[in-house]
N, C-alpha and C positions, 0 to 999 in steps of 0.2 A: 580251139578246144584242145586240151591237154589230157593225156591218159597216163595211168600208172604203169609200173613195170608188169611184164607179162605174167599171167597167173597159170597155174597147171590146167590142162584140158581135163574136163569132167564129162561124165556120161549119165544119160537120162534113161531110167527104166519105168515102166508101169504108168504112163500117164492115165489119169482118171479125171472125170468131168461129170458134173451133175447140174442141170438147170431144168425147171419145169418143161420147158419146150425141147430140151436136149438131155434127157435123163440116161446118161451113161456115155462113155467114151466112144463106143462103137457107133452110136447114133450121132453124137456131136462130130466126130471126125469125118463121117460120111457127109453131113450137112456142110461142114467148113470146106470139104473138097468140091462141093457142088454136086455130090452123088446121092443125096438123100433129102428128105424133108423133115422139118421140125415135128415133134410129137403133136397130135391134135386128136382129142383134147389134151391139154397140158397134164403132165403127170402130177400126182399128188406127192407129198413129201416122202423121202425114202424111209425105209425102215431097217436099219442096220442090224444084221443078225449077230453082231458082237455082243449086243446087250440082251439081258434076259427079258422075256416078254413083258413083265410088269415095268421094268426100267425103260424098255423101248417105248411103251405108252406114255410114261411120264417125262421122257427126255424132251427138252426143248428143240425147236427146229434147228438151231445152230449145231447142237450136239448130233442130231440126226445126219444133217448134211456133212458135217466134218468127218464123222465116223464112216459114213458111206464112201466117200472118196478115198479116205485114208486106207480103209480096208481093201477097196478095190486096187489101189495102187500097189499095195504090198502083195496082194495075191498075184497081180500081173508081173511083179518083179521076181517072184519065186523065193522071196526072202522070208525070214522069221521076224515077225513084228516085235516079238519080245527082245530081240537083239538091236533094233534100230533106234539110233538117236532120232529125235523128231523136232520139227519146227512148226508150229501152228500159227497162221497169221490171220488176223481179222481186223478191218478198219474200225469196227464198232461194237463187236461182240454181239449180244442178243438184245436188239433194240426193243422188241416186243416186251421182254421182261423188264427192261429198264423203264419203259413207259408205264407198265403195270406198277412197278415199285414206286415211281415218283407219284403217280395218281393215288395209290393207297395211302402213302405217307401223308399226302396233303389232305385226304379225305377222312380216313380213319386208320391211324397207324397200328392199331391192336389187331387188325385183320390181315396184317402182312403175312404171307405164306412163307414158312421156313424153307420149304422146298424151292420156291421161287427165288428166294434170297440165295440159297446155295448154288443155284443155276445162273445167277446174274453175274458172277465174276468172270473176267475175260479169260482165264485159263480153265474154265469148266470143261470145254470140249477135250483139251489135251489131258485133263485129269481123267475124264471117263475112258479116254483111249489108253492111257497107261495102265489104269486098274483093270480094264477089260482084257487087255492083251498080256498083262503081266510084265510089262516093260519096265526094266530098272535102269535103262540107258538114260542119257541126259534129255531133258525136254525143255522146250521154250515156247512161250506164247507172246506174240509181239503185235503191236499196232502202229501204223505209220500213215493214218488217214488214206488219201488216194493212192499212196505209194506202197500199200502194205504188202502186196504180193511181191513186188520188186525187192522191198527190204527183206522179206522172208526168203527170197531166192539168194540174196546175197548172204544172209546169215547162214543158210544151209550150205551154200557153196563154200564159204570160208570154213564152216566146221569140217565139211567133207575133206577139203584140201589139207587142213592143218592136222587132223587126226587120222587121215587115210582110212576113213570109215564111211560106209554108205549112211545116208541120212534121209529121212522121210520129210517131205514138205507138204503141208496141207494149208489151203487158204479157202475162206468161206465168209460170206456176208449175206445179211437179210434186208428185207424192206424195213424202212423206217415207218412207224405207226404213231398215231395220236399226235400230241403236241410236238413230238421229235420230228415228225415228218415236215414241219414247217421250217426247221433248220437243218435237217439232214436229207440229202438228196437221194440216198440209196433206195432202190426199188428191186422188185423180183428177188428170187433166190439164186445163188451162184456159188458152187464150190469146185475146187480143182485140187489135184494132188499129183505128186510124182516122187520117184526115189532118185537121188543123185548119188552116183557111185564114183569113187576115185579110179576105178579100172573098168575096162570094157568086159561085158559078159554076153552070154547067149541071149540075155533079155534086153540088151541095149537097143534102144530105138533111135537115139541120136547122141552125138557128142556136141560140146560147146566150149568155146573160149569165152573168157569173161574179163571184164576190166571196168575201171571207173573213169568216167570223163567229166572233167569240170566244165562249167559254163551252162547256159541255158539251152536244152535240146529238146526239140518236140518229140513227143512219144511216137513210136511206130504205129501207124493207123491200122485199124482192123479192115478186112476185105469184104467179108460176107455180111449179108443182111441179118442173118441169125446172130452174128457176133454184135453188130451194131445195135440190135434190139436189147442186148444184155449190157450195153455200156451204161445203163441207168444204175447198175449195182456197183457198190463200192469196191468190189474185187475185180473190176473190169480191167485193171492193168495187166491181169493174167491172160487176157484174150489174145494178144498178138502172139505170144509164145505157143499157146495151144492150137491156134490156127496154123502156125508154121509147122508144128508137129504133125498135124493132120495132113498137110499138103505134101510133106516129106521132101521139102526143097531146102537147099542151102540158103540161109537168110542172115542178114545183119539186123539186129533189133535193138532199139533204144528204149529203155525202161526207166523213166525219171524216178529219182529218189528224192528230190526237192527241186526248188527252183534253180539251184545252181550245181547240181550233181546228178549223174544218170548212170545207170548200169548198162554197159554195152555187152550184147551177147551175140557171138558168131555161131550160129547153129548149123551143124552139118548132120544130115541124116545117115543112119546106118542102113544100107540097102540089104544086102544078103550077108553081111558080116563075112566076107571072103578072107578078110585079114585075120580073122580069129582062127588060130590053129596052134 
């Protein structure tokens, strides 16, 4: 295995998490530490307050999920959403809408809903976010199949280090439905978010060193039953990092980017921020 030159240390603020069984970072982090239990019954989809009531009702699940965790991460970071560049990552976008569109086009194309078409594009969620927050900073929507979170983390870290500006990262994926479920394995709902900063702040929860490693490397396994239950979702490559953040332990994580390249993350928790003065 070979690695690249050392990259600058970066800092994590405002981790956010949402799944039907773990609806919110407070619940998820407790469960990942072994201090809590998953929500029973599972929660219904979130209702992000960023959107006006009518838009909130019409927004697809992907938008609701992405905006829920993005809003929670920014609020926990204490930053202004309008000033934050952002990276939104999703392996598949909205599979439910894609299934609807394919079925409608095959059966009766004239019945295709313009709103559904509008929400089918991969950057719909980040579009709602930037409009709703008034964000004029750079935004990016990316997909990298089962490595979408790792690729989003690499993109956000590179932007943060290059521009010396905090960056919001949000990742989300949905269950496959209809005919797509026979070729796409994603199940359940899962969304995560965090803010990456070039400097330590009073809201820092962890720092991390990061590098690229060539060669086939196995992904860091998850530890909890709750995380294993969510590995059926296409955003599952985010789970080892969020488990590590919840445990508050120093960890070395391997997040594959492809069959021949991985992102190596050396995570260090910030305990009481004694060094901040």
